[in-house]
The first five atom37 places (N, CA, C, CB, O) and aatype in JSON, in Angstrom:
{
  "aatype": [12, 12, 10, 15, 9, 7, 11, 9, 13, 17, 10, 10, 19, 9, 10, 0, 10, 19, 17, 18, 7, 13, 11, 9, 9, 6, 1, 11, 11, 2, 11, 9, 5, 6, 11, 11, 3, 11, 14, 2, 10, 11, 7, 9, 3, 0, 18, 11, 4, 3, 19, 4, 7, 10, 17, 15, 16, 7, 3, 11, 4, 5, 2, 11, 6, 4, 15, 19, 15, 2, 2],
  "atom_mask": [
    [1, 1, 1, 1, 1],
    [1, 1, 1, 1, 1],
    [1, 1, 1, 1, 1],
    [1, 1, 1, 1, 1],
    [1, 1, 1, 1, 1],
    [1, 1, 1, 0, 1],
    [1, 1, 1, 1, 1],
    [1, 1, 1, 1, 1],
    [1, 1, 1, 1, 1],
    [1, 1, 1, 1, 1],
    [1, 1, 1, 1, 1],
    [1, 1, 1, 1, 1],
    [1, 1, 1, 1, 1],
    [1, 1, 1, 1, 1],
    [1, 1, 1, 1, 1],
    [1, 1, 1, 1, 1],
    [1, 1, 1, 1, 1],
    [1, 1, 1, 1, 1],
    [1, 1, 1, 1, 1],
    [1, 1, 1, 1, 1],
    [1, 1, 1, 0, 1],
    [1, 1, 1, 1, 1],
    [1, 1, 1, 1, 1],
    [1, 1, 1, 1, 1],
    [1, 1, 1, 1, 1],
    [1, 1, 1, 1, 1],
    [1, 1, 1, 1, 1],
    [1, 1, 1, 1, 1],
    [1, 1, 1, 1, 1],
    [1, 1, 1, 1, 1],
    [1, 1, 1, 1, 1],
    [1, 1, 1, 1, 1],
    [1, 1, 1, 1, 1],
    [1, 1, 1, 1, 1],
    [1, 1, 1, 1, 1],
    [1, 1, 1, 1, 1],
    [1, 1, 1, 1, 1],
    [1, 1, 1, 1, 1],
    [1, 1, 1, 1, 1],
    [1, 1, 1, 1, 1],
    [1, 1, 1, 1, 1],
    [1, 1, 1, 1, 1],
    [1, 1, 1, 0, 1],
    [1, 1, 1, 1, 1],
    [1, 1, 1, 1, 1],
    [1, 1, 1, 1, 1],
    [1, 1, 1, 1, 1],
    [1, 1, 1, 1, 1],
    [1, 1, 1, 1, 1],
    [1, 1, 1, 1, 1],
    [1, 1, 1, 1, 1],
    [1, 1, 1, 1, 1],
    [1, 1, 1, 0, 1],
    [1, 1, 1, 1, 1],
    [1, 1, 1, 1, 1],
    [1, 1, 1, 1, 1],
    [1, 1, 1, 1, 1],
    [1, 1, 1, 0, 1],
    [1, 1, 1, 1, 1],
    [1, 1, 1, 1, 1],
    [1, 1, 1, 1, 1],
    [1, 1, 1, 1, 1],
    [1, 1, 1, 1, 1],
    [1, 1, 1, 1, 1],
    [1, 1, 1, 1, 1],
    [1, 1, 1, 1, 1],
    [1, 1, 1, 1, 1],
    [1, 1, 1, 1, 1],
    [1, 1, 1, 1, 1],
    [1, 1, 1, 1, 1],
    [1, 1, 1, 1, 1]
  ],
  "atom_positions": [
    [[0.9, -1.22, -0.01], [0.0, 0.03, 0.06], [0.96, 1.3, -0.01], [-0.93, 0.06, 1.49], [1.78, 1.56, 0.87]],
    [[0.77, 1.96, -1.03], [1.59, 3.13, -1.18], [0.83, 4.38, -1.17], [2.34, 3.05, -2.39], [-0.13, 4.53, -1.92]],
    [[1.24, 5.36, -0.29], [0.63, 6.72, -0.14], [1.18, 7.61, -1.33], [1.01, 7.37, 1.35], [2.38, 7.88, -1.44]],
    [[0.31, 8.0, -2.12], [0.76, 8.88, -3.24], [0.2, 10.31, -2.79], [0.17, 8.35, -4.79], [-0.65, 10.48, -1.91]],
    [[0.78, 11.29, -3.53], [0.29, 12.67, -3.36], [-1.19, 12.72, -3.6], [1.0, 13.65, -4.3], [-1.85, 13.42, -2.83]],
    [[-1.79, 12.09, -4.55], [-3.2, 12.23, -4.86], [-3.99, 11.68, -3.66], [0.0, 0.0, 0.0], [-4.94, 12.32, -3.21]],
    [[-3.63, 10.55, -3.14], [-4.4, 10.01, -1.96], [-4.34, 10.85, -0.74], [-3.9, 8.66, -1.6], [-5.33, 11.04, -0.03]],
    [[-3.09, 11.4, -0.47], [-3.02, 12.48, 0.66], [-3.93, 13.71, 0.41], [-1.53, 13.02, 0.8], [-4.65, 14.19, 1.29]],
    [[-3.82, 14.18, -0.88], [-4.72, 15.28, -1.14], [-6.31, 15.02, -0.8], [-4.55, 15.63, -2.62], [-7.01, 15.8, -0.17]],
    [[-6.72, 13.85, -1.31], [-8.2, 13.55, -1.15], [-8.46, 13.28, 0.21], [-8.69, 12.37, -1.98], [-9.6, 13.51, 0.61]],
    [[-7.49, 12.75, 1.1], [-7.74, 12.51, 2.43], [-7.8, 13.93, 3.22], [-6.65, 11.52, 2.98], [-8.62, 14.1, 4.12]],
    [[-7.01, 14.8, 2.88], [-7.15, 16.16, 3.5], [-8.34, 16.81, 3.03], [-5.97, 17.06, 3.22], [-8.93, 17.49, 3.88]],
    [[-8.89, 16.76, 1.77], [-10.1, 17.38, 1.41], [-11.27, 16.73, 2.15], [-10.28, 17.31, -0.07], [-12.16, 17.46, 2.58]],
    [[-11.34, 15.32, 2.34], [-12.37, 14.76, 3.06], [-12.43, 15.12, 4.57], [-12.28, 13.36, 2.89], [-13.51, 15.27, 5.14]],
    [[-11.22, 15.27, 5.21], [-11.0, 15.7, 6.53], [-11.51, 17.16, 6.71], [-9.52, 15.57, 6.87], [-12.21, 17.49, 7.67]],
    [[-11.13, 17.99, 5.77], [-11.66, 19.42, 5.79], [-13.18, 19.44, 5.67], [-11.04, 20.28, 4.61], [-13.83, 20.22, 6.35]],
    [[-13.75, 18.6, 4.81], [-15.24, 18.62, 4.6], [-15.83, 18.22, 5.92], [-15.72, 17.62, 3.4], [-16.7, 18.91, 6.44]],
    [[-15.37, 17.1, 6.51], [-15.95, 16.61, 7.73], [-15.85, 17.77, 8.78], [-15.21, 15.29, 8.21], [-16.84, 18.11, 9.43]],
    [[-14.67, 18.35, 8.94], [-14.48, 19.33, 10.04], [-15.42, 20.51, 9.73], [-12.92, 19.82, 10.16], [-16.17, 20.94, 10.61]],
    [[-15.39, 21.06, 8.48], [-16.43, 22.2, 8.43], [-17.82, 21.83, 8.49], [-16.3, 22.98, 7.23], [-18.67, 22.68, 8.78]],
    [[-18.13, 20.63, 8.23], [-19.6, 20.23, 8.3], [-19.99, 20.18, 9.82], [0.0, 0.0, 0.0], [-21.09, 20.62, 10.15]],
    [[-19.15, 19.68, 10.75], [-19.41, 19.77, 12.19], [-19.38, 21.16, 12.7], [-18.44, 18.96, 12.94], [-20.08, 21.44, 13.67]],
    [[-18.61, 22.1, 12.11], [-18.78, 23.51, 12.52], [-20.11, 24.14, 12.15], [-17.71, 24.33, 11.93], [-20.7, 24.93, 12.89]],
    [[-20.57, 23.71, 10.87], [-21.83, 24.37, 10.51], [-22.93, 23.8, 11.4], [-22.18, 24.18, 8.99], [-23.82, 24.51, 11.86]],
    [[-22.85, 22.49, 11.62], [-23.96, 21.88, 12.58], [-23.93, 22.52, 13.84], [-23.79, 20.36, 12.85], [-25.0, 22.79, 14.41]],
    [[-22.7, 22.84, 14.41], [-22.45, 23.32, 15.72], [-23.08, 24.74, 15.76], [-20.88, 23.32, 16.05], [-23.75, 25.08, 16.74]],
    [[-22.86, 25.57, 14.69], [-23.39, 26.95, 14.68], [-24.88, 26.92, 14.61], [-22.82, 27.76, 13.51], [-25.48, 27.77, 15.27]],
    [[-25.57, 26.04, 13.89], [-26.89, 25.95, 13.85], [-27.58, 25.56, 15.19], [-27.19, 25.05, 12.83], [-28.65, 26.05, 15.53]],
    [[-26.88, 24.66, 15.94], [-27.32, 24.41, 17.39], [-27.23, 25.46, 18.18], [-26.61, 23.42, 18.04], [-28.14, 25.63, 18.99]],
    [[-26.18, 26.35, 18.14], [-25.94, 27.5, 18.95], [-27.11, 28.52, 18.7], [-24.53, 28.11, 18.63], [-27.76, 29.0, 19.62]],
    [[-27.31, 28.81, 17.4], [-28.48, 29.7, 16.98], [-29.77, 29.32, 17.62], [-28.69, 29.66, 15.46], [-30.44, 30.12, 18.26]],
    [[-30.1, 28.05, 17.43], [-31.32, 27.55, 17.99], [-31.39, 27.7, 19.53], [-31.49, 26.11, 17.61], [-32.45, 28.04, 20.06]],
    [[-30.25, 27.45, 20.28], [-30.26, 27.53, 21.72], [-30.4, 29.05, 22.14], [-28.93, 26.86, 22.32], [-31.05, 29.4, 23.13]],
    [[-29.68, 29.99, 21.25], [-29.89, 31.37, 21.7], [-31.37, 31.8, 21.48], [-28.93, 32.34, 20.93], [-31.9, 32.57, 22.29]],
    [[-31.96, 31.37, 20.52], [-33.47, 31.66, 20.44], [-34.26, 31.2, 21.56], [-34.08, 31.04, 19.25], [-35.18, 31.91, 21.97]],
    [[-33.96, 30.04, 22.13], [-34.65, 29.45, 23.26], [-34.27, 30.32, 24.53], [-34.23, 27.88, 23.44], [-35.1, 30.58, 25.41]],
    [[-33.01, 30.74, 24.55], [-32.68, 31.58, 25.74], [-33.16, 32.91, 25.81], [-31.32, 31.69, 25.89], [-33.43, 33.43, 26.89]],
    [[-33.31, 33.54, 24.66], [-33.64, 34.85, 24.58], [-35.09, 35.1, 25.08], [-33.43, 35.29, 23.19], [-36.04, 34.53, 24.53]],
    [[-35.27, 35.94, 26.12], [-36.57, 36.18, 26.5], [-37.49, 36.82, 25.57], [-36.53, 36.9, 27.58], [-37.05, 37.53, 24.67]],
    [[-38.72, 36.63, 25.71], [-39.87, 37.19, 24.93], [-39.98, 38.56, 25.28], [-41.22, 36.48, 25.18], [-40.4, 38.84, 26.4]],
    [[-39.6, 39.55, 24.38], [-39.59, 40.95, 24.7], [-41.01, 41.44, 24.6], [-38.64, 41.74, 23.78], [-41.23, 42.6, 24.97]],
    [[-42.03, 40.67, 24.12], [-43.39, 41.21, 23.85], [-44.02, 41.16, 25.44], [-44.31, 40.17, 22.6], [-43.67, 40.33, 26.28]],
    [[-44.92, 42.12, 25.65], [-45.59, 42.05, 26.91], [-46.38, 43.32, 27.09], [0.0, 0.0, 0.0], [-46.54, 44.11, 26.16]],
    [[-46.91, 43.53, 28.42], [-47.72, 44.69, 28.58], [-46.94, 45.78, 29.21], [-48.92, 44.38, 29.38], [-45.82, 45.59, 29.69]],
    [[-47.54, 46.93, 29.19], [-46.91, 48.02, 29.85], [-47.44, 48.01, 31.27], [-47.17, 49.37, 29.14], [-48.66, 48.04, 31.43]],
    [[-46.65, 47.96, 32.28], [-47.04, 47.82, 33.65], [-46.28, 49.06, 34.47], [-46.62, 46.27, 34.22], [-45.25, 49.61, 34.07]],
    [[-46.97, 49.37, 35.67], [-46.42, 50.4, 36.67], [-46.38, 49.65, 37.96], [-47.33, 51.77, 36.81], [-47.29, 48.9, 38.31]],
    [[-45.26, 49.89, 38.68], [-45.04, 49.36, 39.98], [-45.23, 50.52, 40.95], [-43.64, 48.69, 40.11], [-44.59, 51.57, 40.85]],
    [[-46.06, 50.29, 41.82], [-46.37, 51.19, 42.8], [-45.19, 51.4, 43.82], [-47.6, 50.75, 43.46], [-44.78, 50.36, 44.34]],
    [[-44.65, 52.45, 44.15], [-43.56, 52.79, 44.95], [-43.91, 52.44, 46.42], [-43.21, 54.27, 44.77], [-43.05, 52.04, 47.2]],
    [[-45.38, 52.62, 46.82], [-45.83, 52.44, 48.14], [-46.09, 50.98, 48.51], [-47.04, 53.23, 48.34], [-45.56, 50.44, 49.49]],
    [[-46.88, 50.39, 47.71], [-47.36, 48.93, 48.03], [-46.51, 47.9, 47.31], [-48.9, 48.7, 47.6], [-46.41, 46.77, 47.8]],
    [[-45.91, 48.2, 46.21], [-45.21, 47.33, 45.46], [-45.83, 46.52, 44.47], [0.0, 0.0, 0.0], [-45.18, 45.71, 43.81]],
    [[-47.35, 46.72, 44.3], [-48.11, 45.94, 43.36], [-47.93, 46.53, 41.82], [-49.65, 45.96, 43.85], [-47.89, 47.73, 41.53]],
    [[-47.85, 45.52, 40.99], [-47.65, 45.82, 39.61], [-49.16, 46.01, 38.99], [-46.76, 44.59, 38.87], [-50.02, 45.14, 39.14]],
    [[-49.4, 47.17, 38.31], [-50.68, 47.35, 37.75], [-50.5, 47.76, 36.31], [-51.48, 48.35, 38.53], [-49.44, 48.24, 35.92]],
    [[-51.53, 47.6, 35.51], [-51.54, 48.11, 34.15], [-52.06, 49.54, 34.34], [-52.44, 47.22, 33.12], [-52.8, 49.93, 35.24]],
    [[-51.54, 50.27, 33.31], [-51.91, 51.8, 33.33], [-50.85, 52.58, 34.01], [0.0, 0.0, 0.0], [-49.75, 52.05, 34.17]],
    [[-51.06, 53.71, 34.41], [-50.14, 54.64, 35.01], [-50.32, 54.9, 36.46], [-50.21, 55.87, 34.33], [-49.52, 55.68, 36.99]],
    [[-51.26, 54.36, 37.18], [-51.34, 54.47, 38.6], [-51.7, 53.11, 39.22], [-52.36, 55.53, 39.0], [-52.01, 52.15, 38.52]],
    [[-51.64, 53.07, 40.58], [-51.83, 51.93, 41.37], [-53.25, 51.38, 41.29], [-51.48, 52.24, 42.74], [-54.19, 52.18, 41.36]],
    [[-53.45, 50.18, 41.15], [-54.87, 49.63, 41.09], [-55.31, 48.96, 42.46], [-54.99, 48.54, 39.88], [-56.41, 48.42, 42.6]],
    [[-54.38, 49.02, 43.43], [-54.72, 48.26, 44.68], [-55.6, 49.15, 45.49], [-53.44, 47.83, 45.51], [-55.25, 50.31, 45.69]],
    [[-56.64, 48.71, 45.93], [-57.68, 49.47, 46.71], [-57.27, 49.8, 47.93], [-58.87, 48.79, 46.88], [-57.66, 50.84, 48.46]],
    [[-56.38, 48.92, 48.54], [-55.89, 49.08, 49.91], [-54.6, 50.14, 49.85], [-55.44, 47.55, 50.53], [-54.2, 50.61, 50.92]],
    [[-54.1, 50.44, 48.87], [-53.0, 51.32, 48.86], [-53.36, 52.77, 48.97], [-52.24, 51.11, 47.67], [-54.34, 53.26, 48.42]],
    [[-52.41, 53.49, 49.79], [-52.78, 54.86, 50.07], [-52.69, 55.81, 48.88], [-51.95, 55.35, 51.15], [-53.31, 56.88, 48.9]],
    [[-51.86, 55.42, 47.78], [-51.71, 56.19, 46.73], [-53.02, 56.13, 45.81], [-50.46, 55.76, 46.05], [-53.37, 57.13, 45.17]],
    [[-53.71, 54.97, 45.77], [-54.87, 54.92, 44.96], [-56.08, 55.61, 45.59], [-55.18, 53.52, 44.67], [-57.02, 56.01, 44.91]],
    [[-56.02, 55.74, 46.91], [-57.16, 56.34, 47.64], [-57.21, 57.94, 47.5], [-57.05, 55.94, 49.16], [-58.19, 58.59, 47.86]],
    [[-56.08, 58.49, 46.96], [-56.13, 59.94, 46.7], [-56.7, 60.39, 45.5], [-54.9, 60.45, 46.72], [-56.75, 61.6, 45.26]]
  ]
}
């Protein structure tokens, strides 16, 4: 069995293809994982009362027992 320059060349080509194939697959996995880890930025506008700490929609506290909402 003799190693010729042609056989070495094709061996290197095959190794390069396999190497870059795995790199492409790894990048796709990372992009999918980043999408899963990224929080959903859609939501509602909310206001946190400085007095009672309740989160309410709108621009004022909705808690009936809070002193801010009684004014």
